[in-house]
N, C-alpha and C positions, 0 to 999 in steps of 0.2 A: 542602462538597459531598461526598457519599459516592460513591466509585467502585465499591465492592464488591470482588470478587476479580479483580484485574487479570490474574493469571497464568492463570486459568481463566474466561474471560468466558462469559456466557450469551448465545448467539446467538438473535436474534429475527427477525421478518419485516422490521424496519427501516422507514424512511420510504417512502412511496408515490412512484412515479415520476410526474412531471408529464406532462400530455398533450402529444403531439408528433406531427410528421408521419413520424417514423422510430421507431415504438415498439419495434422489435427492437433497435436500437442503444441506445436509452435503457434498456431492460431489461437489456442486457448490461453497460452501464457501471454501473448501479445495483447489479447483482449482484456485480460486481467490488469496488465500494466497500463493500458490506455484508460482503464476505468479508475484506478487509484491514483495515477499520476499522468494526466493528459499532456503536460508540457515538460520540456527539458528543464533541468535545474539550472537557474542562472548562477554562474560562478561569482558574480559581483556581490551577491547577497551573503556569501559565506565569509567574506572578509569584514563586513560591517556589523558590529554588534548592535547598532541601532535598529536594524531590521530583523532582529531575532524573532519577534512576534510574527512578522510577515513570513519568515522562513518556516516557522512551525505551522502557520496556517496553510502554507503552500504544501507542506508535507503531511497534511492531516489525513489523507487517504492511507498512507503507509503506517502512520501512528495508530489509526483505528484498527487496521489489520494486525498490527503487532500486538495490540492490547487484547484482541479477540484470541489470537494464537496463544499468548501467555495464559489467558484465562482457561483455555482448553488444556494446555500443558499441565496446569495446576489442578484443575477440577476433575479431569477424566481419571487420573490415577487415584485421587482421593475418593471419588464415588465408587470406583472399582474395588478399592480396599474396604470401604464400608459395606458393599454388597457381599464381599467374600467373608469378612470377619463377623458381620452382624446379621446373618441370615436368620430370619424368624419363621 
C-alpha cells in the first residue's frame, strides 16, 4: 500500500457527510476530522513494527489534539483551584 508523502500530505475534499437531522454539527465534525486526519489509516502499517515512526507521523494530527486536550484537562481545574483558594 502506497502512502505517498506523509510529511506533506495532499488535502482533498474527503468523504461526504451522511444525511442527518443536525447537518451543521455533522459538517463541523467531518471538517475537523478531515483537518486532523485527511487520509484513511492503512491497515498494513499496524502490523509492521518497522513503520512505527511513519505511523506516529501519520497520526500526528490526533496526537497534537490529544496533547492539547490533556493540557486543558489538567490546567483548567488547577487554575480554577488557584483562583478559588488564593484570592488576593
